[in-house]
C-alpha positions, 0 to 999 in steps of 0.5 A, spaced: 500 500 500 502 506 497 502 512 503 502 519 502 503 524 507 503 532 507 506 536 513 500 536 518 500 543 522 494 547 525 489 542 523 491 542 515 495 538 510 501 543 507 504 541 501 511 541 500 516 542 494 521 536 497 519 529 499 522 523 503 521 517 500 520 510 503 522 504 500 520 497 502 524 493 507 525 487 502 528 491 497 533 494 502 535 486 504 535 484 496 540 490 494 541 495 500 546 499 495 541 499 489 536 501 494 539 507 497 541 510 490 534 509 488 532 513 494 537 518 493 535 519 486 528 520 488 529 525 493 533 529 488 528 529 483 531 525 478 525 520 477 518 523 476 513 522 482 508 519 476 514 514 475 515 510 481 518 503 482 514 498 486 519 498 491 517 505 493 511 504 499 510 511 501 513 518 501 512 524 506 513 531 505 519 535 508 518 541 512 521 547 510 523 552 516 517 556 515 513 550 516 516 548 522 515 555 525 508 555 523 507 548 527 510 551 533 506 557 533 500 553 531 501 549 538 502 556 542 495 558 539 492 552 541 495 550 548 491 555 552 484 553 550 486 545 550 489 546 557 482 549 559 478 543 557 476 538 562 481 533 565 476 528 564 476 529 557 483 530 556 485 524 560 479 519 560 476 520 554 482 521 550 485 515 553 479 510 552 478 513 545 486 512 543 486 505 546 480 503 542 482 506 535 489 503 536 486 496 538 482 497 531 488 499 527 493 494 530 494 490 524 495 496 520 500 499 525 504 493 525 504 492 517 506 499 517 512 498 522 514 492 517 514 496 511 519 500 515 523 494 516 521 492 523 520 484 524 513 482 525 514 479 532 517 486 534 512 490 531 506 486 534 510 487 541 511 495 540 503 495 538 502 491 545 506 497 548 502 502 545 496 499 548 498 498 555 500 506 555 493 508 554 490 502 557 485 503 563 490 501 568 495 506 566 490 512 565 487 511 572 494 512 574 496 518 570 489 521 573 491 519 580 498 523 579 495 529 576 490 531 582 489 530 589 484 534 594 484 535 601 479 538 606 481 542 612 476 546 615 472 550 610 478 550 605 478 545 599 486 544 598 489 541 591 495 539 589 495 538 582 499 538 576 499 544 570 501 543 563 507 546 561 505 549 554 508 547 548 512 540 547 516 538 542 518 531 541 524 528 537 523 521 536 529 516 535 530 513 528 530 505 531 523 506 534 519 513 532 512 510 532 512 508 539 516 513 542 511 519 538 505 515 541 508 515 548 509 523 547 502 523 546 500 522 553 503 530 554 497 532 550 493 528 556 496 533 561 493 539 557 499 541 552 500 542 545 505 537 541 509 538 535 512 531 533 518 531 528 517 524 524 525 522 522 527 522 515 529 515 516 522 512 518 517 517 517 511 513 515 509 510 522 509 516 525 505 520 520 500 514 519 498 514 527 498 521 528 494 523 522 490 517 521 488 515 529 491 521 534 488 527 530 481 524 529 481 523 536 483 529 538 478 533 533 472 529 536 474 531 543 474 538 542 481 539 541 482 546 537 487 546 531 494 546 532 493 541 539 497 536 535 502 538 529 507 533 525 512 535 521 518 531 517 525 534 517 532 534 518 533 534 526 539 539 527 535 545 524 528 543 527 532 542 534 535 549 533 528 552 531 525 549 537 530 552 542 530 559 539 522 559 539 520 563 545 513 559 545 517 552 546 517 550 553 519 542 553 523 538 548 523 531 549 529 528 546 531 521 544 539 520 542 545 518 544 548 520 551 554 524 548 549 528 544 543 528 549 547 531 554 550 537 550 543 538 548 541 538 555 545 544 556 543 548 550 536 547 553 537 550 559 541 555 556 535 557 552 530 556 558 527 550 555 525 543 560 529 538 557 526 531 557 532 526 555 531 519 552 538 517 551 542 510 551 541 504 556 546 499 558 542 495 562 544 490 567 541 483 568 543 479 575 542 472 576 543 469 583 544 462 584 537 460 586 534 463 579 530 459 574 536 458 569 532 456 563 527 462 564 533 467 566 536 465 559 530 466 555 529 473 558 537 474 556 535 472 549 531 479 548 538 482 548 539 480 541 532 482 538 532 487 533 540 485 533 541 489 539 538 496 536 533 497 542 535 501 548 531 497 553 534 490 552 539 487 556 546 489 555 550 485 560 549 479 565 552 479 572 551 471 574 553 468 581 559 463 579 555 457 582 550 457 576 554 461 571 556 454 566 548 452 566 546 459 564 551 460 559 549 453 556 542 454 556 543 461 553 547 458 547 542 453 546 536 458 546 539 463 542 539 458 536 531 460 534 534 467 533 535 468 526 535 473 520 530 474 515 525 478 511 521 482 516 514 480 514 516 473 516 513 471 523 519 468 527 524 473 524 528 477 530 534 479 527 535 486 523 540 488 519 546 492 522 549 496 516 555 499 519 558 493 523 565 496 524 564 498 531 561 491 533 568 488 531 572 493 534 568 492 540 569 485 540 577 485 539 577 490 545 573 484 549 578 479 546 584 483 548 582 484 555 581 477 556 574 475 554 572 469 551 567 468 545 562 463 547 558 463 540 557 468 534 562 473 532 561 473 525 557 477 519 552 473 515 547 473 509 540 473 509 540 465 509 545 465 515 551 463 511 557 467 514 560 472 509 564 478 511 560 482 506 553 480 510 549 485 513 547 481 519 551 479 525 550 473 529 548 473 536 554 473 540 556 472 547 562 473 550 564 471 557 568 475 562 571 472 568 571 477 575 567 483 576 573 487 578 576 490 571 569 488 567 568 495 566 574 496 562 571 492 557 567 497 552 562 492 551 560 493 559 562 500 560 557 503 554 551 501 550 553 497 544 547 497 540 549 491 536 548 483 538 553 482 543 552 480 550 557 480 555 556 475 561 560 477 567 562 471 572 563 473 579 569 470 583 567 465 588 566 469 595 561 468 601 554 470 598 554 476 603 560 479 599 557 477 593 551 480 594 554 487 596 559 486 590 553 485 585 549 491 588 555 495 588 556 493 580 549 495 578 549 502 582 555 504 579 553 503 572 553 510 569 547 509 565 540 507 568 534 505 564 532 498 566 535 493 571 533 486 572 534 480 577 533 473 577 532 470 584 527 466 588 530 467 595 525 473 598 531 476 602 535 476 596 529 480 592 528 485 598 535 486 599 536 488 591 529 492 591 531 496 597 539 498 595 538 498 587 537 505 586 539 506 579 534 506 573 527 507 571 525 500 572 527 494 576 524 487 574 524 481 578 523 474 575 520 477 568 521 479 561 526 485 561 522 488 555 515 486 556 510 491 557 506 492 564 500 497 566 502 502 570 509 501 569 514 506 565 516 504 558 522 509 558 526 514 562 532 513 567 538 515 571 545 517 569 547 517 562 540 515 560 536 521 562 541 526 564 541 531 570 534 530 571 533 523 569 528 518 572 522 514 570 519 517 564 511 518 564 511 524 559 504 526 562 508 528 568 514 530 566 511 535 561 507 538 567 509 542 573 506 541 581 501 547 583 498 548 590 491 551 590 487 553 596 479 554 595 476 558 601 468 560 601 471 567 605 476 566 610 478 572 615 486 573 612 488 575 619 486 569 622 489 565 616 496 569 618 496 569 626 490 564 628 495 558 628 499 561 633 493 563 637 491 555 636 497 553 639 497 558 645 489 555 646 491 548 646 497 549 651 492 552 656 487 546 655 482 550 650 482 547 643 476 550 641 479 554 636 483 548 633 482 546 626 480 539 624 486 535 621 487 535 614 484 529 610 484 526 603 478 526 599 477 520 595 473 523 590 475 523 582 481 527 580 478 530 574 473 536 575 
């Protein structure tokens, strides 16, 4: 199916003289260099649009600077009116309708993701995450965090979150659709939103935003400009957002190095940075873990050829079960294979620039690590080939915790199918537990952490003492989605100075206290508390105010 999208600004579809063309994932796998050459010719206007080959699955208008400016201005004009809409409509109604529309279009969304090169199984996984994000349990949690109400005497007291205003979102190239939808929860807070569809994969973002989200907002009474979607190069668009006085927040996905520099630019420009940077997740396997289940979770490290930020990046294992874990892991890796993205059992994706993989592997070998399996490029049919665009799932064994972070593969996120298994030296369990917890907490990144253990005391100790990361999971899939739980966000090099679990509805809003009185005497409000204290000391508590209590009424009014 051929898809064609213009820029979407202020409720209108704007034309463009420049277009970004999207080629089928199959054509890229069949001949990547010829496909990239065709894409370049199309975008240079050397092939007329009425003579497109069948390998072209869609095109998206490339927004110029004026269109990007108009998008921000439209959002600024819409934000006050949208924030005044009932929170019940913004959160419950929008959330319920989005969940229903996403469920109705789940197969279509997965199909668009496959067109952009996501394996079908992982496309369906992404859709399941979108549904959890807007599911009734998650929406009820959002509501509970946006407003709490209390009574004290004649006063009604509120602690609420107010929208920041105009939010701009720069999603990543590897998962733009799901990341853009995560940002839609900022709309539920009462913000207006500008989304950049990345040039490398714009179709999914445009499809969901224009054909699902925009109609829901219109049906809920959102003014034009509440949502704006444009495609373009990141650098000029980010510069425009930083320079525009109407922009309040910028949600930025990218590498840690680039992201921390962008954080400084945001602060200098008076913008709130919300960073989604690299992950380098640690999975800890204790001696009483269910080894086969733990190994099954570790195979998630190779999904998408490791080009996902929330996968396991390294394993820290108790020496008593290290051999059993490695054996089970190697055995289970066998089902992870390359192929065309529409094949239901394919999980590996191409790694077009693999020189960093081999550099990282050499670094690990030079520092004493042992390659257990993998380590070679291969073709679509799994035949080893130096020119192959796929990489074998690779496991390396690292002996000892001390010095493990000298390896690049342990110290930094790798973003290819390479999993270090770090085997701790034998020691009493109390020492090992302290070593394990210290190792997890000393990780400079902090997206997710996992633990596999059965002993409740061990689990409790880890939960109490591990303080890094935006999500901690015990005896569970590392990447599986759950209601209430955050899908993104973290500490350290993952989230920057202000990093934490990322619920955009919360991160793009700010706390505000409200006191509502029918008409209190100001002098009593200022000096009455002291008089009450004196009266109580004298045994006369008649003027005392009743204790504050939380009212269990619905949050949205």
